[in-house]
Every structure is written in structure tokens, then in C-alpha cells.
C-alpha positions as CSV (number, residue, x, y, z in Angstrom):
1,M,34.1,11.3,-93.4
2,T,34.2,8.0,-91.7
3,E,32.6,4.9,-93.4
4,S,29.8,3.3,-91.6
5,P,31.0,-0.2,-89.8
6,D,28.7,-2.2,-92.1
7,R,30.1,-0.8,-95.2
8,T,33.7,-1.7,-94.3
9,P,35.5,-4.3,-96.7
10,I,35.8,-8.0,-95.4
11,P,39.5,-8.4,-94.8
12,R,41.4,-11.7,-96.3
13,A,42.2,-12.8,-92.8
14,F,38.1,-13.5,-92.5
15,F,38.5,-16.1,-95.3
16,D,41.9,-17.7,-94.1
17,R,39.7,-19.6,-91.3
18,P,38.1,-23.1,-91.2
19,V,35.7,-23.4,-94.0
20,L,32.5,-24.0,-91.6
21,D,33.3,-20.8,-89.5
22,V,33.3,-18.7,-92.8
23,A,30.2,-20.1,-94.1
24,R,28.3,-19.3,-90.7
25,D,30.0,-16.0,-90.5
26,L,29.2,-14.9,-94.2
27,L,25.3,-14.7,-93.3
28,G,24.2,-11.1,-93.4
29,R,27.1,-10.0,-95.0
30,T,26.8,-8.0,-98.0
31,L,28.0,-8.9,-101.7
32,V,28.7,-6.2,-104.2
33,R,28.9,-6.7,-107.9
34,T,30.0,-3.9,-109.8
35,S,29.9,-3.6,-113.8
36,A,29.5,-1.0,-116.6
37,E,25.6,-1.6,-116.2
38,G,25.7,-0.3,-112.4
39,R,26.0,-1.9,-109.0
40,I,24.1,-4.6,-107.5
41,E,24.2,-5.4,-103.4
42,L,22.9,-8.4,-101.9
43,R,22.4,-9.4,-98.3
44,L,23.6,-13.1,-97.9
45,T,21.0,-15.5,-96.2
46,E,22.3,-19.0,-97.2
47,A,25.6,-20.8,-97.7
48,E,27.1,-24.1,-97.9
49,A,30.7,-25.2,-96.9
50,Y,32.8,-27.5,-98.9
51,A,35.9,-29.0,-97.3
52,G,38.3,-30.0,-100.1
53,A,40.1,-33.2,-99.6
54,I,38.2,-34.5,-96.8
55,D,34.6,-33.8,-98.5
56,P,33.4,-36.2,-101.1
57,G,31.0,-33.4,-102.1
58,S,33.7,-30.9,-102.9
59,H,35.1,-30.2,-106.4
60,A,38.6,-30.4,-105.0
61,F,37.8,-34.0,-103.2
62,R,40.1,-35.9,-105.7
63,G,42.8,-33.2,-106.2
64,R,43.5,-30.2,-108.4
65,T,42.2,-29.9,-112.0
66,A,41.9,-27.0,-114.4
67,R,38.4,-26.6,-113.3
68,N,39.0,-26.3,-109.7
69,A,42.5,-24.8,-109.7
70,V,41.4,-21.5,-107.8
71,M,40.1,-23.3,-104.8
72,F,43.8,-24.2,-104.1
73,G,45.0,-20.6,-104.4
74,P,45.2,-18.1,-101.6
75,P,41.7,-17.2,-99.8
76,G,39.2,-14.4,-100.6
77,H,38.9,-15.3,-104.1
78,A,35.9,-16.0,-106.1
79,Y,35.5,-19.9,-107.6
80,V,32.8,-19.7,-110.5
81,Y,31.9,-22.9,-112.0
82,F,29.4,-23.8,-114.9
83,T,27.2,-26.8,-114.1
84,Y,24.3,-28.4,-116.1
85,G,25.5,-26.9,-119.4
86,M,23.6,-23.6,-118.4
87,W,24.2,-22.4,-114.9
88,H,26.8,-20.8,-113.1
89,C,27.5,-21.0,-109.4
90,L,29.6,-18.6,-106.9
91,N,31.9,-19.6,-104.2
92,V,34.5,-17.9,-102.2
93,V,37.6,-19.7,-101.4
94,C,38.5,-20.3,-98.0
95,G,41.3,-21.6,-95.4
96,P,45.2,-21.6,-95.8
97,E,46.4,-21.7,-99.8
98,G,46.7,-25.3,-100.9
99,E,43.6,-26.7,-98.9
100,A,41.0,-26.0,-101.7
101,S,38.2,-25.3,-99.3
102,G,35.4,-23.0,-100.3
103,V,31.9,-21.6,-99.5
104,L,28.8,-21.9,-102.2
105,L,26.8,-18.6,-101.8
106,R,23.4,-20.0,-102.0
107,A,21.0,-17.2,-101.9
108,G,20.3,-13.5,-100.7
109,E,18.3,-10.5,-100.8
110,I,19.0,-7.8,-103.3
111,I,19.3,-4.5,-101.3
112,T,20.4,-2.3,-104.1
113,G,20.1,-2.4,-107.9
114,A,17.0,-4.5,-108.2
115,D,16.3,-3.3,-111.5
116,H,19.2,-4.7,-113.0
117,A,18.7,-8.1,-111.3
118,R,15.1,-8.2,-112.7
119,A,16.4,-7.5,-115.9
120,R,18.3,-10.7,-115.7
121,R,15.7,-12.9,-113.8
122,R,12.6,-12.2,-115.8
123,S,11.1,-15.4,-114.7
124,A,11.1,-14.2,-111.0
125,R,7.6,-13.7,-109.6
126,T,8.6,-11.5,-107.0
127,D,11.9,-9.8,-105.7
128,T,12.5,-12.4,-103.1
129,E,12.8,-15.0,-106.0
130,L,15.7,-13.0,-107.7
131,A,18.6,-14.8,-106.0
132,K,16.9,-17.7,-104.3
133,G,19.1,-20.6,-105.1
134,P,22.9,-20.4,-106.4
135,A,22.3,-20.5,-110.0
136,R,19.5,-17.7,-109.6
137,L,22.2,-15.5,-107.4
138,A,24.7,-16.0,-110.0
139,T,22.4,-15.2,-113.0
140,A,20.8,-12.2,-111.0
141,L,24.4,-10.7,-110.3
142,D,25.7,-11.6,-113.7
143,V,28.5,-14.1,-112.7
144,A,29.9,-15.9,-115.2
145,L,33.3,-17.6,-115.9
146,S,34.9,-14.6,-116.6
147,L,35.0,-13.7,-112.7
148,N,36.6,-16.8,-111.9
149,G,39.5,-15.9,-109.5
150,T,38.3,-12.6,-108.7
151,D,39.8,-11.2,-105.8
152,V,36.8,-10.2,-103.5
153,C,39.1,-8.5,-101.0
154,A,40.4,-5.9,-103.6
155,G,37.8,-3.1,-102.7
156,Q,34.5,-1.9,-103.4
157,D,35.6,-1.1,-107.2
158,A,36.5,-4.5,-108.0
159,P,33.8,-6.6,-110.0
160,L,32.9,-8.6,-106.8
161,S,33.6,-7.5,-103.2
162,L,32.2,-8.1,-99.8
163,L,31.5,-5.9,-97.0
164,H,30.7,-6.4,-93.1
165,G,27.2,-5.9,-93.6
166,T,25.0,-6.9,-90.6
167,P,25.4,-10.5,-89.3
168,P,22.2,-12.0,-87.6
169,P,22.0,-13.0,-84.0
170,P,23.2,-16.4,-83.4
171,S,19.5,-17.5,-82.6
172,R,18.7,-17.0,-86.2
173,I,21.0,-19.1,-87.6
174,R,20.1,-22.5,-88.7
175,Q,22.5,-25.4,-90.0
176,G,21.6,-28.8,-91.9
177,P,22.4,-31.0,-94.8
178,R,23.7,-29.5,-97.9
179,T,21.2,-29.2,-101.0
180,G,21.6,-31.8,-103.5
181,V,24.6,-33.7,-102.2
182,G,24.6,-37.4,-102.5
183,G,27.0,-40.1,-101.5
184,D,29.2,-40.0,-98.4
185,G,29.0,-36.1,-98.4
186,A,25.4,-36.2,-98.1
187,P,24.9,-36.3,-94.0
188,H,27.3,-33.5,-93.2
189,P,25.2,-30.5,-91.7
190,W,27.3,-27.8,-93.6
191,R,24.4,-25.8,-95.1
192,F,23.8,-22.5,-93.0
193,W,20.7,-20.1,-93.4
194,I,18.8,-17.5,-91.9
195,A,15.7,-18.7,-90.0
196,D,12.7,-17.7,-91.4
197,D,14.0,-15.5,-94.4
198,P,12.1,-15.4,-97.6
199,T,15.1,-15.6,-99.7
200,V,16.3,-18.9,-98.6
201,S,16.2,-21.7,-101.2
202,P,14.0,-24.8,-100.4
203,Y,16.3,-27.9,-99.2
204,R,16.3,-30.8,-101.9
205,A,17.9,-34.1,-100.8
206,H,19.9,-35.5,-103.6
207,Q,18.2,-37.4,-106.4
208,P,20.4,-39.7,-108.7
209,R,20.2,-38.9,-112.3
210,K,18.5,-41.4,-114.1
211,R,20.1,-42.6,-117.5
212,R,17.7,-42.4,-120.7
213,L,16.4,-45.4,-122.1
214,D,16.4,-46.1,-126.0
215,S,14.7,-49.5,-127.1
216,G,15.4,-51.0,-123.8
217,R,19.0,-50.1,-123.4
218,A,20.6,-47.3,-121.4
219,N,22.3,-44.6,-123.4
220,A,26.2,-44.6,-122.5
């Protein structure tokens, strides 16, 4: 039986391209999370590009570390990181090996397995909020550091995979500054989203973290 075009796995060559092209082209694709609990599928509606050594907003801007090593590997692998001591975020490595660029998967619509996602996202008031933001997306899909380095091109039975899906027409794609990025990387319009989609997360400018004060002195 011939597989429907939208169910075709995305090949590795798709990710071996400039990160801005990949970020834009990921919109409308289907992200699949397969585990012992079942299968969840998500239509990607928002993504952000991070361009490694030329991007002050990227984890790889200052070079390779134990945390970001996956970003320097082959394209088409998951880069998962832990942030603020409580949340995970999911990225896909792009570009030639060694250049360390990646796309943060910011938001999407759960199209299969919503019951599993709801069980992990009990605070979501509606299904449009299940994966509305990168930490929510990772939580809904049960993405943790154990999936760091997963090959998303290994097929639909892999823990994480990406299918062709249905990309939106160019007229529905919007582009603007990345959420929460400060410093020299703040002006880059490297966030892409599907216009008027209710699952897209709200834009928030970077807010410098304030140091706590104790008896008139800042804590180190």
C-alpha cells in the first residue's frame, strides 16, 4: 500500500540546509512522539532559528560544551536542554556537521494522542494550550534529556520523528524577533509562525533577570 505523501518521513537532507530555511519549512510538519504509553502527533505551528557561532542567542555561540555537543553533530538529531531548573525544550540540529545550528520547536497543535498530552498538561484550559510554547510542547510530548541526540530521521518507530505533513501557503507564514532573546541577538527576526493559529505562543521581549536583594545587598 502506498503511503500518503503527508505521512512520508522527512529525509536528513532537509535538515542539512541553512537554519533559517529549515525553521520556516518546518511549519506544518508533523512531529511524532512514540513511547510505551502510546503515540502523539503534533502539527508544528511555530519555530525559532539559532545560528551557532554567528548568533549571540545560541547555546553554541561560545563553542562546544558537554551540554551543547549534539548541536555540533550530524543534522537531523534532537537537541534537548533543561532550563530554569524545571523545563525541557526540544530542538532539531540543522546545517553541515560542525556548524552547530538548530531550530527550537516552539509550539504546535496536538492532532493524535491528545489524551496522553492532557495527562501531562493538566493545567491546560483547552487543547490549544497543550503545546503552546516550547516547555509546554516538551511536557505534552514527554520530552526529557534522555531523548537528547535522538535521530529524528530514523523512521516512525523512533522515539521522535518528523513527517512531511502539510506546510502552510507562504501567505500564512509570519516572521519576527525571537521570544525572550536579549543582547545582540534580540533584533534577529528568526521566529516563524503560522498566522492566526491559536496554538502559537504569545511574543514576549527579553526581560533581564533581577537579582534578589537581602538587607540592601544583592545576592551573588
